[in-house]
N, C-alpha and C positions, 0 to 999 in steps of 0.2 A: 574626683580628686581624693587622695588618701588623707585622712585626718589622724590626729594624734591618738584617737581612741581605738583605731583599728590597726595600729602599728606597735611593734615591740622591739626591744633591743636583744640581740643574741650575741653571746660571747662564745666563740668557737676556738677550740684548741686545734692547731694544725701542726702535725709532726712531719718531718722529712724535708723541710725547707733548708737549703744550704747556701743560697745566694739571693741577690736582689731580684734576679729574673724569676726565681721561685715565687717570691711575693707577688710579682706581676701576674704570673700564671694563676695563682690562687685567687687573686682579686677578680680577674676576668671570668674564671670558672664560676665563682659565686654570683657575680652579677648576672650571669645567664640563667640562674635559677628563678623560676616564676615566683613572684611575690617579694623578691629582694629589691629594696629601694636604694640602699646605700651600703657600700663595703669599705672598710678601712683596715688594711693590714699594716700595722706600725713597724715595718721592717721585718726581714726574715728571721732575725735573731729572737724576736718576741715570741714566735710560735703561736701567734694569736691572729684572729680575724674578728673585728667588731662590725656587726651588721645591724641595719634597720630593715625590718621585713614585716609583711602582713602577718597577722596573728595565726593564720592557718598554714603558714610555711613550715613544712615538716623538717625536723632535724635530719631525718634520713635522706631527704633530697639534698641537703647541704653537704653531708658527709660523702654522699655518692658523687657529688660534683667534684670535690677535691680528690677523691679516690681515682677518678678517671684521669686526673692529671699526674697521678703517681704519688699522691700524699695521703695521709690519714687524718681524718677530722673527728672531733668529738665535741658535742655541745656541752659547755660547762654551765651556762645559765641562760635564762631568757626572762626578761622583765616585761610583764603585761599589766593587766588591771590590778594584780597583786604583786607589785614589783619585788623581785628577790635580788636585792642589790646591796652592795657594801655602803655604809655611811660615807658621806663625802669626806668627813674628817674623823680620824680616830684620835682620841685624847681623853683627858680626865672627864670631859663632859659626856663621853659615850660609855655607858655602863651595860654590862651583860650580867645576868644572874650566873651564867656558866659559860666558860670558854673551853672548848674541846679542841685538842690538837691531834689531828689525824682523822681521815674519813673512811677507814676500814670498818669492819663489822663492829668493833668495840666503840669507835668514835661515833658512828652513825647511831648505834643504840643509845649512847649517852645523850646525844643531842635530841633525839626523838623523845626520850623519856622526859627531858627538861621541858620540851614543848607540850607534852601530855600533862605535865604538872602545872601548866599555865605560866611557865617562866620563859624568859628570853635568852636564847643561846646563840653563840657564834661557833662555827666549826672551821678550823684553819687547816689548810692543806698545801704542802709545798710541792707535791708531785701530782700524779694522776689520781683523780677521785676514785675511791673504791678500795684502796689498800691492796693487800696481797691476794686475798682469796679470789676475788672476781677477776683481777687483772693478770696475775702471774702465778697463782697457786691452785686452789681446789678446782675452780671452774675449767681453766684451760687444760690442766693435767688430766682430770677425769674425762673431759671431752676426748682427748687424744687416746686415753686408755680404752674407751668404748669403741673408738674408730679402729684402733689396733686389734681389739678383740673381734670386731666384725670382719676385718680383713683376714685375720688368722683363722676364724671359725669357718669362713667360706671355703677354705681348703682342707680343714681338719676335722670338722664335726662329723659324726656318724651319718648324718643326713645330708652331707654336702653334695652327694651325687644327685640329689633331687633338685638342686638349684644350680644357677650359673656360678661357676668357680671364679675366684678373684683373678683378674687378668692384668696384673701390673698395678703398681701404686702411683697415684697422682699426688705426690708430696705437696705441691703448691695448693691443690684443691683442698686437701685435708686441713692444712694450716689456715687457709683462707676461711673455711667454715668455722674453725676454732676462733679465729679473730672476730668473725661476724657475730658469733654468739657472745663473746666477751663484750664487744661494743654494745650489743643490744641489752645485756643484763646491766652493764654499767649505767647506761642511759636510764633504763626503766626502774632499777632498784636503788640507784644512788642519786644521779642528777635530778631526775623527775621527782623522786621522793623528797629531796631537800626543797625543791621548788614548791611542792604541794603544801609545805608548812608556812609559806609566805614570810611575813616579818618575824615569825616566832624563831626561825633559824636563819642566820646570816652566814653565807659561805664567803670565806676570805682566802684568796689564793696567795700564800706567802709562807716563808719559813717563820718559825716562832722561837723566841727565846724568853725564858722566865726571868723576871727581874726581882731583886731582893724586896722591893716594895709591894710585890704581889701583882703588878701589871705584867702584860705580855707584850714584848717588843717585836714588831714586824721587821722584815728585812729592809724596807724602805725608810726606816727610822721612826715610823709612827708607832704609837702604842695604844693598847686598849686596856680597860679595866674590867675585871669580872670578880664577882663575889667568890667563886670557886673555879678550880681548873681540873679538867680530866685529861690526862696524857694517854694517847692511844697511837703512838707513832710506829709500832710494829718492829720488824726485824729485817735484816738483809742476810744473804748467804755468807757463810764463813769460808774463808780460803785458808787452807793449811799452809803454814810457813815452810814448805818443802824447799830444800836447797835447789836454786835455779828457777824458782817460780816467777821471779821478776822478769825473766827473759822468754817466758812461754805464755801464750794466751790460752787460758782454760775457760771452759764454760761453767756456768752455775745452773741451778734449777730454773733460774729466771731466763738466762740467755739461751738455754737449750730449747725454750719454747718459741724462739724467734729464728731458728735456723732456716735459711732460704733453700737449702738442699740437704738431702739425706746423707749422713756420713756413712762411709763403707764400714768403718770399724770405730769402736767407742770403748773407752775405759771409764768406769764410774768408780770414784773413790768414795766408799761408804757402803753400809749394808743394812740400813734401817729403812723406814717407810719411803722416803723420797727417792733414795737410790734404787730400791727394788721396783717401785712403780715406774720410774723412768727406764730402768733396764728392761723391764718386760715390754713397755711400749715400743722401744727401739728394736728389740730383737724380733718382735712380732711384725714389725714393718720391714724386716730383712737385714738390719744392721748386725754386724758381729759385735757382741757385747761381752766385756769382761768386768766383773765386780771384784774390787779389792777392799776387803773389810778387815779392820784392825782387830776386832774381837774374834774370839774363837768360833763364834757362830753368828749367822745373820740374826736380825731382830733379837739381840741378847736379853732384852728386858721382858720378852714374852716366854711362854711355856716352851721348854726345849723340844717337846714332842711336835708342837706346831711348827717351830722353826725348822726342825729337821725335815719334816714332811714338805714344807713349802720350798726349802732348798732343793729337794729332790725333784719337785715339779718344775721348778725354774730351770734346773739343769736339763731336764727332758726337753724343754723348749729351745735349748741351745745356749743358755747363758753359761759362761765360764765363771765360776765363783771360787774365789780364793780367800779363805779366812785366816786369821792369825798372822796377817802380813802388814807391814808398816812401810809406806812410801818414804824414801830417804832422799832421792834426787829426781829431777825432771829436766829434760832437755828437748830441743827441737832438732830433728835430723831430716832435712828435706821436707817432704810432705807428711812426715810422721812425727808424733810426739812420743817420747820414750820415758817411761817411769822405771826407776830402779827401786825395787821393794825388797824388804828384808823379812825373812821368816826363820825363826830358830837360828839366827846367826848366818844364814845363807841368803845371798843376794840373787835376785832374778830380774831380768828385764821384761817389760811388757810394752808393746808398741800398738799405736792406734792413730787414726786420723784426727780424732777429737777426744778430749778428756773432760768429764764433768766432775766438779767437786760437789759432793752431797754429804757434807760432814757437819750438819747443824747450821745454826744461824747466830748472828750477833745482833744485839739491840740497837735501835736507832735512838741513841741518847746523847751523842756527841754534840757539843756546841749548842746545847739547849739551856745552859745556865742552871743545871740541876744542883750542882754543888753549892752555888751561891744562894739558891732557893732553899737549901737545907733538905734536899731529897736524897735519901740514902739508897745506894746500889749494892747488889751482892758482888761476890768476887769475879763474876763474869760480866758485870756491867748492867744487869737487869734491875729494874726498879723494884724495891721491896714494898709489898703491900700487906695489910693485915686482912682480917676476915671481912672488913667493911670496905675493902678496896682503897683504903686511905694510906697515903705514904707517911713518911716521917714529918712532913709539913702538913699540919692539920687542914690547910686550905687547898691542898693538892691531892687528887686521887689519880689512879692509873688503872688501866685495864688492857687485856690482850697480851700478845706475844712479847711486848716490851717489858712485861713484869716477870716476876719469878714464878708465876703460875703455869700450868700446863699449856702447851702451844696448840690450841685448837680454836677455830673461828667461832664455834658455838660457845666456848668458854669466854672468848673475848666479848661476844655480843651480850651474853647473860651478865657478865661482869660489868659491862658498860652501863647497863640499866641499873644495876645495884649501886655502882659508883655515883651515877647522877642523882639517884634518889637519896642516897645518904648525904651527898654533898649539899643538896638543896633542903632536905628536911631533917637532917641530923642522922647520926648513925643508929638506925633502927633495924636495918636488914643485914644479916650476915650472908656472905656468899658461900653456899653449901656445895662443896666438891667431894662429899663423902662417897657418892656413887657417880663415877665418871666413865661412861662407855667410850671406847675409841676404836677406830677402824683403819686398817691399812688396805688400800684399794688395789692390791694385786689381784690376780685371778688364779686360784681362788683367793677370796678376801680373808684377812685376819681380823677378828673382832674380839675385844676383851672388855671385861668389866669386873671390878672387885679385885680380890687378892689372887696372886699366883699360889701354887702349892708351897713353894719355898717361903714366900712372904707370910702365909698363914701359919706355917710352923714356927717361923721366927717370932711371930706375935703370940705364941704360946697355945695355939689351938690344937686340940686333938683332931687331926684332919682325917677325913675320909674322901676318897676320890672315885669318880665315875668317868669312864672313857667310852665313847661311842664312835666307832668308825662311821663316816657319812654313808657308807655303802648299806647301812641298815635303815636309812631314811628313804621311804618310798618315793618322795619327790625327786631325790637325787638319782634314783634308778630310772625313773621315767625320763629324766632330762639327760640321761647318758653321761652324767658327770658325778662320779662317786669319789672324787678327790677330797681328802680332808678328814677331820675328826672333831668331836665335841668333848671338851673336858670340863667337868664340874667339880668344884671344891666345896665341901660342907664341913661344919663343925659336928663331930660325932656325938657330942653330948646333947646339943640343942637341936640338931638337924637343920640349923639355919644355913642357907646358901651363902657362901663367902666369896666365891668367884666363878665366873663362866668364861670360857675361852673357846672360840669357834674358828676353825679353818674350813671354809666351804664357799661354794658359789653363793653370792649375795649374803654373806655372813653379817654384813652391816644391817641387813633388814631383820636379822634374828636377834641381835644382841640386846635390843631395847627391852624385849620381854624379860630377859634375864636381869637387866638393870632394875626393872620394876620389882622382880622377885627379891632381889637383894635389898632394895629400898624398903619394901614392906616387911622384910624380915627384920630389919633394924627397928622399924617403927611399931610393927604389930605382931612380930613373932611368926611370920610366914615361913614355912619350912620347905625343904627339898621334896618331902613327901607330898605337901600341898601342891607343889608344882607338877608332880607326877599324876595328880588326879584331875587337873584342869582339862577341860575339853579343848583340843586343838583341831582346827580344820584339817581333814585328811588331804594328802598330797600338797602340803606346804612345807617349805624348808624349816620353818620354825617348829614344826612338830618334832624335829630332832631334839629340842630341849626337853620335851616330855619323855621321849624315849631314853635320853641320857639320865634324866632324874629317876626313871624306873630302874635303870641299870645299877643304882645304889643297892637295890634289894633283890633284883631279879636277873635271871640269865636272859639277856635280850634275844638270844637265839631261839628261845622257846615261846616267843610272843608272835601272834599273828598280826596281820595288818590291822590298824586301828585298835589294837589290844589295849584295854583299859587297865 
């Protein structure tokens, strides 16, 4: 007979239920899983299943059981010998040192830092645990990018004849593999991590609203008190107010990840990182893709040489790219969506089966009580924070994409740790964004750190520039991929490296070395000449940085392999 000591409670999120029969099917499926003692699905609208099961019952077995019935499951929490549960009652008697709103990278980092400091934290989530990156952002998009590259390379690589060529695309399989990876990472890196902190971190599934008295109101009317609050609620895709948009269903970067079939044709509005990554994914899978970009060039914030070269490579792969054009109307005609766009006063129509809006994001700050709590926003609605991640309310901090800081998950996570530490121990740590590397995961990738040439000149530097075609990098030659270039910017007077910009295969793996060179240049006077003298392993892509640094003073055409 099972005893209380070898049983635990499991809270399972179930998506896809649409009627009472669905709840019955889910209940029966879960009861058939070995080790499950009791199942309670409190109505299909709840999207939940409450279980009592033996401690060794795996979450994978439960999610697989509901999957076979046509639904998707995710373990939210499991209470065992160290119960990870919500207090029975929230109110003035329940105090936390820190309340974190949002379970993305920034929120998780803040809650974990609080636990590491020996404090008690709660983390509040209204949606799916994990935030943007693991669920609908970095992880699924880069997974699809690699799948698309493998499919494309099978038919186009110089060595393709030595291998079996791609024989048709199994769209459902690709997306199922993507979903499985997302589910696995969400479980292992978010749900299980929270559970591992026991009572130090309490997960609360609810919407949250800040109150003028400093408490946090939950959607069921209960409230909690915390000494400090960290907001990490993230962003959602922006929809352009194009005339007619209310009558046409368009995709976003989020919904594009859930398409059950491959579109024959696709228009993407936007020409920056998200738009280009999605465009290359779909064109490599065989979709006809058109990019409409309002700026005069794609990735307008990057070096023009890199932008121009990348546009050429994308066009060679089949993307139709139109810059300097502004969408003015949108309509549905049968099975096609039609966009009228204007360029230099001339209008032109573009037609496709699907349209993706990839024109930036808006912050999740509505109905949170920010104004009443005295939290100031910028003109776009993002939360203003200072160098300590503190808002205009001294008891409230914020991190991640919801703030006015750069929108990268690593910025969110690092900022979350700083926010929590300052909130709990006083403002002793500044968040340093002096050197911030960034990557666009097209193929080839675009990676940058530091100042562009234009920015350096605007700041008054006497600039010198070195440019190195990737065709001079031995690794690129052996890989039969010589697309791209490396551009370095340095101060002519001090020789200090000011910026590095790389367009190349795996440029993201190269850029961190340049980031360190810039960082140590600021702190210790490290120069471009110093970079040119460091030993780099031969036949690595990062060796290109050494060669580019040598190009400041030497004719790179006169250097042999491994030349020092």
